[in-house]
N, CA, C, O and the ligand as a Tripos MOL2 file, in Angstrom:
@<TRIPOS>MOLECULE
protein
  289   287    73     0     0
PROTEIN
NO_CHARGES

@<TRIPOS>ATOM
      1 N          11.2370    6.4380    3.3790 N.3       1 MET1
      2 CA         10.3350    5.4340    3.9380 C.3       1 MET1
      3 C          11.0190    4.6940    5.0850 C.2       1 MET1
      4 O          12.1530    4.2380    4.9420 O.2       1 MET1
      5 N          10.3510    4.5760    6.1930 N.am      2 ASP2
      6 CA         10.9980    4.0470    7.3900 C.3       2 ASP2
      7 C          10.5420    2.6310    7.7110 C.2       2 ASP2
      8 O           9.4560    2.1990    7.3280 O.2       2 ASP2
      9 N          11.4040    1.9330    8.4210 N.am      3 ILE3
     10 CA         11.0530    0.6130    8.9420 C.3       3 ILE3
     11 C           9.8880    0.7720    9.9210 C.2       3 ILE3
     12 O           9.8670    1.6960   10.7330 O.2       3 ILE3
     13 N           8.9270   -0.1380    9.8290 N.am      4 GLY4
     14 CA          7.8010   -0.0790   10.7450 C.3       4 GLY4
     15 C           6.6170    0.6810   10.1820 C.2       4 GLY4
     16 O           5.5180    0.6530   10.7360 O.2       4 GLY4
     17 N           6.8620    1.3640    9.0700 N.am      5 ARG5
     18 CA          5.7980    2.1220    8.4510 C.3       5 ARG5
     19 C           4.8170    1.1910    7.7200 C.2       5 ARG5
     20 O           5.2030    0.1230    7.2450 O.2       5 ARG5
     21 N           3.5810    1.5970    7.6380 N.am      6 THR6
     22 CA          2.5740    0.8110    6.9340 C.3       6 THR6
     23 C           2.3930    1.3470    5.5220 C.2       6 THR6
     24 O           2.2240    2.5480    5.3100 O.2       6 THR6
     25 N           2.4320    0.4240    4.5580 N.am      7 GLN7
     26 CA          2.2830    0.7880    3.1670 C.3       7 GLN7
     27 C           1.2270   -0.1050    2.5210 C.2       7 GLN7
     28 O           1.1100   -1.2850    2.8500 O.2       7 GLN7
     29 N           0.4760    0.4620    1.6150 N.am      8 VAL8
     30 CA         -0.4650   -0.3550    0.8640 C.3       8 VAL8
     31 C           0.2660   -1.0180   -0.2900 C.2       8 VAL8
     32 O           1.0160   -0.3680   -1.0180 O.2       8 VAL8
     33 N           0.0450   -2.3060   -0.4520 N.am      9 TYR9
     34 CA          0.6610   -3.0530   -1.5450 C.3       9 TYR9
     35 C          -0.2350   -4.2340   -1.8770 C.2       9 TYR9
     36 O          -1.0060   -4.6980   -1.0370 O.2       9 TYR9
     37 N          -0.1270   -4.7230   -3.1280 N.am     10 ARG10
     38 CA         -0.9510   -5.8660   -3.5050 C.3      10 ARG10
     39 C          -0.3070   -7.1490   -3.0030 C.2      10 ARG10
     40 O           0.7660   -7.5350   -3.4670 O.2      10 ARG10
     41 N          -0.9520   -7.7970   -2.0720 N.am     11 CYS11
     42 CA         -0.4270   -9.0350   -1.4990 C.3      11 CYS11
     43 C          -0.6120  -10.1850   -2.4830 C.2      11 CYS11
     44 O          -1.7200  -10.4000   -2.9740 O.2      11 CYS11
     45 N           0.4550  -10.9280   -2.7810 N.am     12 PRO12
     46 CA          0.3450  -12.0380   -3.7310 C.3      12 PRO12
     47 C          -0.4910  -13.1850   -3.1770 C.2      12 PRO12
     48 O          -0.9850  -14.0180   -3.9370 O.2      12 PRO12
     49 N          -0.6470  -13.2310   -1.8910 N.am     13 SER13
     50 CA         -1.4240  -14.3020   -1.2770 C.3      13 SER13
     51 C          -2.8980  -13.9140   -1.1280 C.2      13 SER13
     52 O          -3.7820  -14.6840   -1.5030 O.2      13 SER13
     53 N          -3.1610  -12.7340   -0.5870 N.am     14 CYS14
     54 CA         -4.5470  -12.2520   -0.4450 C.3      14 CYS14
     55 C          -5.1170  -11.8390   -1.7970 C.2      14 CYS14
     56 O          -6.3340  -11.8040   -1.9740 O.2      14 CYS14
     57 N          -4.2430  -11.5260   -2.7500 N.am     15 ARG15
     58 CA         -4.6570  -11.0190   -4.0560 C.3      15 ARG15
     59 C          -5.5240   -9.7700   -3.9320 C.2      15 ARG15
     60 O          -6.5030   -9.6030   -4.6600 O.2      15 ARG15
     61 N          -5.1600   -8.9240   -3.0270 N.am     16 THR16
     62 CA         -5.8860   -7.6820   -2.8700 C.3      16 THR16
     63 C          -4.9340   -6.6000   -2.3630 C.2      16 THR16
     64 O          -3.8700   -6.8950   -1.8190 O.2      16 THR16
     65 N          -5.3300   -5.3630   -2.5480 N.am     17 ASP17
     66 CA         -4.5250   -4.2540   -2.0310 C.3      17 ASP17
     67 C          -4.7760   -4.1360   -0.5350 C.2      17 ASP17
     68 O          -5.8840   -3.8220   -0.1020 O.2      17 ASP17
     69 N          -3.7600   -4.3840    0.2290 N.am     18 THR18
     70 CA         -3.9460   -4.3530    1.6770 C.3      18 THR18
     71 C          -2.7130   -3.7510    2.3330 C.2      18 THR18
     72 O          -1.6740   -3.5990    1.6920 O.2      18 THR18
     73 N          -2.8270   -3.4130    3.5930 N.am     19 SER19
     74 CA         -1.7110   -2.7420    4.2560 C.3      19 SER19
     75 C          -0.6200   -3.7480    4.6050 C.2      19 SER19
     76 O          -0.8860   -4.8700    5.0370 O.2      19 SER19
     77 N           0.6030   -3.3060    4.4020 N.am     20 HIS20
     78 CA          1.7860   -4.0920    4.7250 C.3      20 HIS20
     79 C           2.6640   -3.2760    5.6590 C.2      20 HIS20
     80 O           2.6870   -2.0470    5.5920 O.2      20 HIS20
     81 N           3.3760   -3.9600    6.5180 N.am     21 THR21
     82 CA          4.3320   -3.2840    7.3780 C.3      21 THR21
     83 C           5.7240   -3.4370    6.7900 C.2      21 THR21
     84 O           6.1420   -4.5450    6.4540 O.2      21 THR21
     85 N           6.4430   -2.3270    6.6660 N.am     22 VAL22
     86 CA          7.8150   -2.3660    6.1700 C.3      22 VAL22
     87 C           8.7080   -2.9200    7.2670 C.2      22 VAL22
     88 O           8.7800   -2.3670    8.3640 O.2      22 VAL22
     89 N           9.3910   -4.0230    6.9590 N.am     23 ARG23
     90 CA         10.1920   -4.6850    7.9770 C.3      23 ARG23
     91 C          11.6880   -4.4830    7.7690 C.2      23 ARG23
     92 O          12.4470   -4.3960    8.7340 O.2      23 ARG23
     93 N          12.1050   -4.4090    6.5260 N.am     24 THR24
     94 CA         13.5360   -4.3180    6.2700 C.3      24 THR24
     95 C          13.7630   -3.5940    4.9600 C.2      24 THR24
     96 O          12.8780   -3.5250    4.1060 O.2      24 THR24
     97 N          14.9490   -3.0620    4.8170 N.am     25 ARG25
     98 CA         15.2630   -2.3390    3.5920 C.3      25 ARG25
     99 C          16.6990   -2.6250    3.2200 C.2      25 ARG25
    100 O          17.5870   -2.6270    4.0730 O.2      25 ARG25
    101 N          16.9240   -2.8690    1.9360 N.am     26 GLN26
    102 CA         18.2820   -3.0280    1.4530 C.3      26 GLN26
    103 C          18.3920   -2.2680    0.1460 C.2      26 GLN26
    104 O          17.9170   -2.7280   -0.8920 O.2      26 GLN26
    105 N          19.0230   -1.1010    0.2000 N.am     27 GLY27
    106 CA         19.0760   -0.2650   -0.9830 C.3      27 GLY27
    107 C          17.6780    0.1540   -1.3720 C.2      27 GLY27
    108 O          16.9570    0.7600   -0.5790 O.2      27 GLY27
    109 N          17.2910   -0.1720   -2.6080 N.am     28 ASN28
    110 CA         15.9740    0.2090   -3.0950 C.3      28 ASN28
    111 C          14.9420   -0.8950   -2.9400 C.2      28 ASN28
    112 O          13.8180   -0.7740   -3.4270 O.2      28 ASN28
    113 N          15.3170   -1.9630   -2.2680 N.am     29 ILE29
    114 CA         14.3940   -3.0850   -2.0800 C.3      29 ILE29
    115 C          13.8840   -3.1000   -0.6390 C.2      29 ILE29
    116 O          14.6540   -3.0410    0.3200 O.2      29 ILE29
    117 N          12.5720   -3.1820   -0.5280 N.am     30 TYR30
    118 CA         11.9670   -3.2310    0.7930 C.3      30 TYR30
    119 C          11.3600   -4.6040    1.0440 C.2      30 TYR30
    120 O          10.7720   -5.2080    0.1460 O.2      30 TYR30
    121 N          11.5050   -5.0880    2.2610 N.am     31 GLY31
    122 CA         10.8190   -6.3090    2.6820 C.3      31 GLY31
    123 C           9.5800   -5.8960    3.4600 C.2      31 GLY31
    124 O           9.6760   -5.2460    4.5010 O.2      31 GLY31
    125 N           8.4150   -6.2790    2.9450 N.am     32 VAL32
    126 CA          7.1680   -5.8960    3.5900 C.3      32 VAL32
    127 C           6.3940   -7.1550    3.9750 C.2      32 VAL32
    128 O           6.5320   -8.2050    3.3480 O.2      32 VAL32
    129 N           5.5880   -7.0270    5.0090 N.am     33 ILE33
    130 CA          4.7970   -8.1580    5.4980 C.3      33 ILE33
    131 C           3.3240   -7.7840    5.4690 C.2      33 ILE33
    132 O           2.9250   -6.7390    5.9820 O.2      33 ILE33
    133 N           2.5260   -8.6490    4.8650 N.am     34 CYS34
    134 CA          1.0860   -8.4220    4.7890 C.3      34 CYS34
    135 C           0.4930   -8.4310    6.1940 C.2      34 CYS34
    136 O           0.7490   -9.3410    6.9830 O.2      34 CYS34
    137 N          -0.2990   -7.4100    6.4950 N.am     35 ASN35
    138 CA         -0.8940   -7.3480    7.8310 C.3      35 ASN35
    139 C          -2.0650   -8.3130    7.9790 C.2      35 ASN35
    140 O          -2.5560   -8.5380    9.0850 O.2      35 ASN35
    141 N          -2.5070   -8.8790    6.8650 N.am     36 ARG36
    142 CA         -3.6540   -9.7770    6.9200 C.3      36 ARG36
    143 C          -3.2150  -11.2450    7.0520 C.2      36 ARG36
    144 O          -3.7250  -11.9850    7.8940 O.2      36 ARG36
    145 N          -2.2400  -11.6540    6.1850 N.am     37 CYS37
    146 CA         -1.8730  -13.0710    6.1710 C.3      37 CYS37
    147 C          -0.4010  -13.3020    6.5140 C.2      37 CYS37
    148 O           0.0650  -14.4410    6.5330 O.2      37 CYS37
    149 N           0.3340  -12.2100    6.7860 N.am     38 GLN38
    150 CA          1.7360  -12.2970    7.2070 C.3      38 GLN38
    151 C           2.6760  -12.7770    6.1010 C.2      38 GLN38
    152 O           3.8070  -13.1690    6.3900 O.2      38 GLN38
    153 N           2.2360  -12.7540    4.8460 N.am     39 THR39
    154 CA          3.1160  -13.1180    3.7440 C.3      39 THR39
    155 C           4.1420  -12.0070    3.5110 C.2      39 THR39
    156 O           3.7920  -10.8280    3.4490 O.2      39 THR39
    157 N           5.3980  -12.3970    3.3860 N.am     40 ALA40
    158 CA          6.4590  -11.4280    3.1450 C.3      40 ALA40
    159 C           6.6350  -11.2220    1.6430 C.2      40 ALA40
    160 O           6.5770  -12.1790    0.8700 O.2      40 ALA40
    161 N           6.8490   -9.9740    1.2320 N.am     41 SER41
    162 CA          7.1060   -9.6650   -0.1670 C.3      41 SER41
    163 C           8.3090   -8.7500   -0.2530 C.2      41 SER41
    164 O           8.5480   -7.9240    0.6280 O.2      41 SER41
    165 N           9.0670   -8.9100   -1.3400 N.am     42 LEU42
    166 CA         10.1480   -7.9770   -1.6220 C.3      42 LEU42
    167 C           9.6700   -7.0310   -2.7120 C.2      42 LEU42
    168 O           9.2150   -7.4690   -3.7690 O.2      42 LEU42
    169 N           9.7750   -5.7540   -2.4560 N.am     43 VAL43
    170 CA          9.2150   -4.7540   -3.3550 C.3      43 VAL43
    171 C          10.2500   -3.6770   -3.6320 C.2      43 VAL43
    172 O          10.9400   -3.2080   -2.7270 O.2      43 VAL43
    173 N          10.3470   -3.2900   -4.9110 N.am     44 ARG44
    174 CA         11.2090   -2.1570   -5.2240 C.3      44 ARG44
    175 C          10.5570   -0.8870   -4.7050 C.2      44 ARG44
    176 O           9.3330   -0.7570   -4.6970 O.2      44 ARG44
    177 N          11.3850    0.0390   -4.2760 N.am     45 LYS45
    178 CA         10.8840    1.2870   -3.7060 C.3      45 LYS45
    179 C           9.9200    1.9820   -4.6650 C.2      45 LYS45
    180 O           8.8750    2.4830   -4.2500 O.2      45 LYS45
    181 N          10.2770    2.0090   -5.9490 N.am     46 ASP46
    182 CA          9.4360    2.6850   -6.9340 C.3      46 ASP46
    183 C           8.0410    2.0780   -6.9810 C.2      46 ASP46
    184 O           7.0390    2.7870   -7.0690 O.2      46 ASP46
    185 N           7.9950    0.7360   -6.9190 N.am     47 ASP47
    186 CA          6.7010    0.0620   -6.9740 C.3      47 ASP47
    187 C           5.8620    0.3900   -5.7480 C.2      47 ASP47
    188 O           4.6520    0.5960   -5.8390 O.2      47 ASP47
    189 N           6.5220    0.4320   -4.6140 N.am     48 LEU48
    190 CA          5.8230    0.7310   -3.3680 C.3      48 LEU48
    191 C           5.2460    2.1440   -3.4040 C.2      48 LEU48
    192 O           4.0970    2.3690   -3.0240 O.2      48 LEU48
    193 N           6.0540    3.0840   -3.8640 N.am     49 LEU49
    194 CA          5.5880    4.4640   -3.9330 C.3      49 LEU49
    195 C           4.4950    4.6090   -4.9710 C.2      49 LEU49
    196 O           3.5640    5.3940   -4.7920 O.2      49 LEU49
    197 N           4.6060    3.8420   -6.0760 N.am     50 PHE50
    198 CA          3.5930    3.8690   -7.1140 C.3      50 PHE50
    199 C           2.2500    3.4220   -6.5440 C.2      50 PHE50
    200 O           1.2110    4.0250   -6.8120 O.2      50 PHE50
    201 N           2.2950    2.3650   -5.7600 N.am     51 TYR51
    202 CA          1.0680    1.8530   -5.1450 C.3      51 TYR51
    203 C           0.4820    2.8580   -4.1750 C.2      51 TYR51
    204 O          -0.7320    3.0530   -4.1090 O.2      51 TYR51
    205 N           1.3760    3.4950   -3.4190 N.am     52 GLN52
    206 CA          0.9110    4.4720   -2.4510 C.3      52 GLN52
    207 C           0.1670    5.6090   -3.1600 C.2      52 GLN52
    208 O          -0.8710    6.0710   -2.6860 O.2      52 GLN52
    209 N           0.7070    6.0520   -4.2980 N.am     53 ASP53
    210 CA          0.0540    7.1130   -5.0560 C.3      53 ASP53
    211 C          -1.3090    6.6620   -5.5500 C.2      53 ASP53
    212 O          -2.2910    7.3970   -5.4380 O.2      53 ASP53
    213 N          -1.3700    5.4500   -6.0960 N.am     54 LEU54
    214 CA         -2.6390    4.9200   -6.5720 C.3      54 LEU54
    215 C          -3.6580    4.8980   -5.4510 C.2      54 LEU54
    216 O          -4.8080    5.3030   -5.6160 O.2      54 LEU54
    217 N          -3.2030    4.4150   -4.3110 N.am     55 TRP55
    218 CA         -4.0800    4.2750   -3.1600 C.3      55 TRP55
    219 C          -4.5890    5.6370   -2.7070 C.2      55 TRP55
    220 O          -5.7730    5.7960   -2.4110 O.2      55 TRP55
    221 N          -3.7050    6.6050   -2.6540 N.am     56 GLU56
    222 CA         -4.1150    7.9270   -2.1940 C.3      56 GLU56
    223 C          -5.1080    8.5560   -3.1580 C.2      56 GLU56
    224 O          -6.0260    9.2590   -2.7350 O.2      56 GLU56
    225 N          -4.9280    8.3060   -4.4650 N.am     57 ASP57
    226 CA         -5.8900    8.8050   -5.4340 C.3      57 ASP57
    227 C          -7.2580    8.1930   -5.1790 C.2      57 ASP57
    228 O          -8.2840    8.8700   -5.2460 O.2      57 ASP57
    229 N          -7.2500    6.8990   -4.8850 N.am     58 GLU58
    230 CA         -8.5050    6.1940   -4.6440 C.3      58 GLU58
    231 C          -9.2020    6.7340   -3.4000 C.2      58 GLU58
    232 O         -10.4080    6.9780   -3.4000 O.2      58 GLU58
    233 N          -8.4150    6.9150   -2.3400 N.am     59 VAL59
    234 CA         -8.9750    7.4320   -1.0930 C.3      59 VAL59
    235 C          -9.5380    8.8300   -1.3190 C.2      59 VAL59
    236 O         -10.6130    9.1640   -0.8200 O.2      59 VAL59
    237 N          -8.8130    9.6310   -2.0650 N.am     60 ARG60
    238 CA         -9.2640   10.9910   -2.3360 C.3      60 ARG60
    239 C         -10.6040   10.9660   -3.0760 C.2      60 ARG60
    240 O         -11.5130   11.7420   -2.7810 O.2      60 ARG60
    241 N         -10.6990   10.0460   -4.0500 N.am     61 ALA61
    242 CA        -11.9300    9.9390   -4.8260 C.3      61 ALA61
    243 C         -13.0920    9.5160   -3.9270 C.2      61 ALA61
    244 O         -14.2090   10.0120   -4.0650 O.2      61 ALA61
    245 N         -12.8140    8.5970   -3.0120 N.am     62 ILE62
    246 CA        -13.8610    8.1360   -2.0980 C.3      62 ILE62
    247 C         -14.2980    9.2760   -1.1800 C.2      62 ILE62
    248 O         -15.4910    9.4820   -0.9570 O.2      62 ILE62
    249 N         -13.3270   10.0070   -0.6550 N.am     63 LEU63
    250 CA        -13.6440   11.1150    0.2430 C.3      63 LEU63
    251 C         -14.4660   12.1750   -0.4780 C.2      63 LEU63
    252 O         -15.4080   12.7340    0.0850 O.2      63 LEU63
    253 N         -14.1000   12.4470   -1.7310 N.am     64 MET64
    254 CA        -14.8370   13.4540   -2.4870 C.3      64 MET64
    255 C         -16.2540   13.0010   -2.7460 C.2      64 MET64
    256 O         -17.1760   13.8160   -2.7080 O.2      64 MET64
    257 N         -16.4530   11.7240   -3.0090 N.am     65 SER65
    258 CA        -17.8010   11.2380   -3.2740 C.3      65 SER65
    259 C         -18.6310   11.2700   -1.9820 C.2      65 SER65
    260 O         -19.8540   11.4040   -2.0270 O.2      65 SER65
    261 N         -17.9590   11.1460   -0.8390 N.am     66 LEU66
    262 CA        -18.6780   11.2450    0.4340 C.3      66 LEU66
    263 C         -19.0740   12.6790    0.7180 C.2      66 LEU66
    264 O         -20.1520   12.9560    1.2450 O.2      66 LEU66
    265 N         -18.1600   13.6040    0.3480 N.am     67 GLU67
    266 CA        -18.4430   15.0140    0.6090 C.3      67 GLU67
    267 C         -19.4930   15.5550   -0.3480 C.2      67 GLU67
    268 O         -20.2240   16.4900   -0.0210 O.2      67 GLU67
    269 N         -19.5620   14.9520   -1.5430 N.am     68 ASN68
    270 CA        -20.5350   15.3970   -2.5420 C.3      68 ASN68
    271 C         -21.4360   14.2420   -2.9530 C.2      68 ASN68
    272 O         -21.3070   13.7090   -4.0550 O.2      68 ASN68
    273 N         -22.3540   13.8540   -2.0600 N.am     69 PRO69
    274 CA        -23.1670   12.6650   -2.3200 C.3      69 PRO69
    275 C         -24.0500   12.7930   -3.5460 C.2      69 PRO69
    276 O         -24.5200   11.7850   -4.0750 O.2      69 PRO69
    277 N         -24.2860   14.0240   -4.0120 N.am     70 ASP70
    278 CA        -25.1550   14.2160   -5.1610 C.3      70 ASP70
    279 C         -24.4060   14.0060   -6.4720 C.2      70 ASP70
    280 O         -25.0240   13.7850   -7.5130 O.2      70 ASP70
    281 N         -23.0560   14.0740   -6.4250 N.am     71 ASP71
    282 CA        -22.2590   13.8490   -7.6270 C.3      71 ASP71
    283 C         -22.2780   12.3770   -7.9980 C.2      71 ASP71
    284 O         -21.9670   11.5090   -7.1820 O.2      71 ASP71
    285 N         -22.6400   12.1160   -9.2220 N.am     72 LYS72
    286 CA        -22.6450   10.7250   -9.6470 C.3      72 LYS72
    287 C         -21.5040   10.4790  -10.6120 C.2      72 LYS72
    288 O         -21.3320    9.3580  -11.0920 O.2      72 LYS72
    289 ZN         -1.8030  -11.1480    2.4510 Zn       73 ZN73
@<TRIPOS>BOND
     1     1     2 1
     2     2     3 1
     3     3     4 2
     4     3     5 am
     5     5     6 1
     6     6     7 1
     7     7     8 2
     8     7     9 am
     9     9    10 1
    10    10    11 1
    11    11    12 2
    12    11    13 am
    13    13    14 1
    14    14    15 1
    15    15    16 2
    16    15    17 am
    17    17    18 1
    18    18    19 1
    19    19    20 2
    20    19    21 am
    21    21    22 1
    22    22    23 1
    23    23    24 2
    24    23    25 am
    25    25    26 1
    26    26    27 1
    27    27    28 2
    28    27    29 am
    29    29    30 1
    30    30    31 1
    31    31    32 2
    32    31    33 am
    33    33    34 1
    34    34    35 1
    35    35    36 2
    36    35    37 am
    37    37    38 1
    38    38    39 1
    39    39    40 2
    40    39    41 am
    41    41    42 1
    42    42    43 1
    43    43    44 2
    44    43    45 am
    45    45    46 1
    46    46    47 1
    47    47    48 2
    48    47    49 am
    49    49    50 1
    50    50    51 1
    51    51    52 2
    52    51    53 am
    53    53    54 1
    54    54    55 1
    55    55    56 2
    56    55    57 am
    57    57    58 1
    58    58    59 1
    59    59    60 2
    60    59    61 am
    61    61    62 1
    62    62    63 1
    63    63    64 2
    64    63    65 am
    65    65    66 1
    66    66    67 1
    67    67    68 2
    68    67    69 am
    69    69    70 1
    70    70    71 1
    71    71    72 2
    72    71    73 am
    73    73    74 1
    74    74    75 1
    75    75    76 2
    76    75    77 am
    77    77    78 1
    78    78    79 1
    79    79    80 2
    80    79    81 am
    81    81    82 1
    82    82    83 1
    83    83    84 2
    84    83    85 am
    85    85    86 1
    86    86    87 1
    87    87    88 2
    88    87    89 am
    89    89    90 1
    90    90    91 1
    91    91    92 2
    92    91    93 am
    93    93    94 1
    94    94    95 1
    95    95    96 2
    96    95    97 am
    97    97    98 1
    98    98    99 1
    99    99   100 2
   100    99   101 am
   101   101   102 1
   102   102   103 1
   103   103   104 2
   104   103   105 am
   105   105   106 1
   106   106   107 1
   107   107   108 2
   108   107   109 am
   109   109   110 1
   110   110   111 1
   111   111   112 2
   112   111   113 am
   113   113   114 1
   114   114   115 1
   115   115   116 2
   116   115   117 am
   117   117   118 1
   118   118   119 1
   119   119   120 2
   120   119   121 am
   121   121   122 1
   122   122   123 1
   123   123   124 2
   124   123   125 am
   125   125   126 1
   126   126   127 1
   127   127   128 2
   128   127   129 am
   129   129   130 1
   130   130   131 1
   131   131   132 2
   132   131   133 am
   133   133   134 1
   134   134   135 1
   135   135   136 2
   136   135   137 am
   137   137   138 1
   138   138   139 1
   139   139   140 2
   140   139   141 am
   141   141   142 1
   142   142   143 1
   143   143   144 2
   144   143   145 am
   145   145   146 1
   146   146   147 1
   147   147   148 2
   148   147   149 am
   149   149   150 1
   150   150   151 1
   151   151   152 2
   152   151   153 am
   153   153   154 1
   154   154   155 1
   155   155   156 2
   156   155   157 am
   157   157   158 1
   158   158   159 1
   159   159   160 2
   160   159   161 am
   161   161   162 1
   162   162   163 1
   163   163   164 2
   164   163   165 am
   165   165   166 1
   166   166   167 1
   167   167   168 2
   168   167   169 am
   169   169   170 1
   170   170   171 1
   171   171   172 2
   172   171   173 am
   173   173   174 1
   174   174   175 1
   175   175   176 2
   176   175   177 am
   177   177   178 1
   178   178   179 1
   179   179   180 2
   180   179   181 am
   181   181   182 1
   182   182   183 1
   183   183   184 2
   184   183   185 am
   185   185   186 1
   186   186   187 1
   187   187   188 2
   188   187   189 am
   189   189   190 1
   190   190   191 1
   191   191   192 2
   192   191   193 am
   193   193   194 1
   194   194   195 1
   195   195   196 2
   196   195   197 am
   197   197   198 1
   198   198   199 1
   199   199   200 2
   200   199   201 am
   201   201   202 1
   202   202   203 1
   203   203   204 2
   204   203   205 am
   205   205   206 1
   206   206   207 1
   207   207   208 2
   208   207   209 am
   209   209   210 1
   210   210   211 1
   211   211   212 2
   212   211   213 am
   213   213   214 1
   214   214   215 1
   215   215   216 2
   216   215   217 am
   217   217   218 1
   218   218   219 1
   219   219   220 2
   220   219   221 am
   221   221   222 1
   222   222   223 1
   223   223   224 2
   224   223   225 am
   225   225   226 1
   226   226   227 1
   227   227   228 2
   228   227   229 am
   229   229   230 1
   230   230   231 1
   231   231   232 2
   232   231   233 am
   233   233   234 1
   234   234   235 1
   235   235   236 2
   236   235   237 am
   237   237   238 1
   238   238   239 1
   239   239   240 2
   240   239   241 am
   241   241   242 1
   242   242   243 1
   243   243   244 2
   244   243   245 am
   245   245   246 1
   246   246   247 1
   247   247   248 2
   248   247   249 am
   249   249   250 1
   250   250   251 1
   251   251   252 2
   252   251   253 am
   253   253   254 1
   254   254   255 1
   255   255   256 2
   256   255   257 am
   257   257   258 1
   258   258   259 1
   259   259   260 2
   260   259   261 am
   261   261   262 1
   262   262   263 1
   263   263   264 2
   264   263   265 am
   265   265   266 1
   266   266   267 1
   267   267   268 2
   268   267   269 am
   269   269   270 1
   270   270   271 1
   271   271   272 2
   272   271   273 am
   273   273   274 1
   274   274   275 1
   275   275   276 2
   276   275   277 am
   277   277   278 1
   278   278   279 1
   279   279   280 2
   280   279   281 am
   281   281   282 1
   282   282   283 1
   283   283   284 2
   284   283   285 am
   285   285   286 1
   286   286   287 1
   287   287   288 2
@<TRIPOS>SUBSTRUCTURE
     1 MET1         2 RESIDUE 1 A MET
     2 ASP2         6 RESIDUE 1 A ASP
     3 ILE3        10 RESIDUE 1 A ILE
     4 GLY4        14 RESIDUE 1 A GLY
     5 ARG5        18 RESIDUE 1 A ARG
     6 THR6        22 RESIDUE 1 A THR
     7 GLN7        26 RESIDUE 1 A GLN
     8 VAL8        30 RESIDUE 1 A VAL
     9 TYR9        34 RESIDUE 1 A TYR
    10 ARG10       38 RESIDUE 1 A ARG
    11 CYS11       42 RESIDUE 1 A CYS
    12 PRO12       46 RESIDUE 1 A PRO
    13 SER13       50 RESIDUE 1 A SER
    14 CYS14       54 RESIDUE 1 A CYS
    15 ARG15       58 RESIDUE 1 A ARG
    16 THR16       62 RESIDUE 1 A THR
    17 ASP17       66 RESIDUE 1 A ASP
    18 THR18       70 RESIDUE 1 A THR
    19 SER19       74 RESIDUE 1 A SER
    20 HIS20       78 RESIDUE 1 A HIS
    21 THR21       82 RESIDUE 1 A THR
    22 VAL22       86 RESIDUE 1 A VAL
    23 ARG23       90 RESIDUE 1 A ARG
    24 THR24       94 RESIDUE 1 A THR
    25 ARG25       98 RESIDUE 1 A ARG
    26 GLN26      102 RESIDUE 1 A GLN
    27 GLY27      106 RESIDUE 1 A GLY
    28 ASN28      110 RESIDUE 1 A ASN
    29 ILE29      114 RESIDUE 1 A ILE
    30 TYR30      118 RESIDUE 1 A TYR
    31 GLY31      122 RESIDUE 1 A GLY
    32 VAL32      126 RESIDUE 1 A VAL
    33 ILE33      130 RESIDUE 1 A ILE
    34 CYS34      134 RESIDUE 1 A CYS
    35 ASN35      138 RESIDUE 1 A ASN
    36 ARG36      142 RESIDUE 1 A ARG
    37 CYS37      146 RESIDUE 1 A CYS
    38 GLN38      150 RESIDUE 1 A GLN
    39 THR39      154 RESIDUE 1 A THR
    40 ALA40      158 RESIDUE 1 A ALA
    41 SER41      162 RESIDUE 1 A SER
    42 LEU42      166 RESIDUE 1 A LEU
    43 VAL43      170 RESIDUE 1 A VAL
    44 ARG44      174 RESIDUE 1 A ARG
    45 LYS45      178 RESIDUE 1 A LYS
    46 ASP46      182 RESIDUE 1 A ASP
    47 ASP47      186 RESIDUE 1 A ASP
    48 LEU48      190 RESIDUE 1 A LEU
    49 LEU49      194 RESIDUE 1 A LEU
    50 PHE50      198 RESIDUE 1 A PHE
    51 TYR51      202 RESIDUE 1 A TYR
    52 GLN52      206 RESIDUE 1 A GLN
    53 ASP53      210 RESIDUE 1 A ASP
    54 LEU54      214 RESIDUE 1 A LEU
    55 TRP55      218 RESIDUE 1 A TRP
    56 GLU56      222 RESIDUE 1 A GLU
    57 ASP57      226 RESIDUE 1 A ASP
    58 GLU58      230 RESIDUE 1 A GLU
    59 VAL59      234 RESIDUE 1 A VAL
    60 ARG60      238 RESIDUE 1 A ARG
    61 ALA61      242 RESIDUE 1 A ALA
    62 ILE62      246 RESIDUE 1 A ILE
    63 LEU63      250 RESIDUE 1 A LEU
    64 MET64      254 RESIDUE 1 A MET
    65 SER65      258 RESIDUE 1 A SER
    66 LEU66      262 RESIDUE 1 A LEU
    67 GLU67      266 RESIDUE 1 A GLU
    68 ASN68      270 RESIDUE 1 A ASN
    69 PRO69      274 RESIDUE 1 A PRO
    70 ASP70      278 RESIDUE 1 A ASP
    71 ASP71      282 RESIDUE 1 A ASP
    72 LYS72      286 RESIDUE 1 A LYS
    73 ZN73       289 GROUP 0 **** ****
């Protein structure tokens, strides 16, 4: 994971899953900044990747429901 990359994470201030920019890294801890309210959070790498997986699953589900509008 690189500095400057955008990651989805739950912002403690917005209380929602929103995109964050990775600003700094120290070992397994990343400093991310909410793109909505600019709140900085420290996140373990595992947690960040966990969120990314969750998010991608959600996006995939949304895309599939768009491709198959008849599926309920
Ligand atoms: Zn925020």
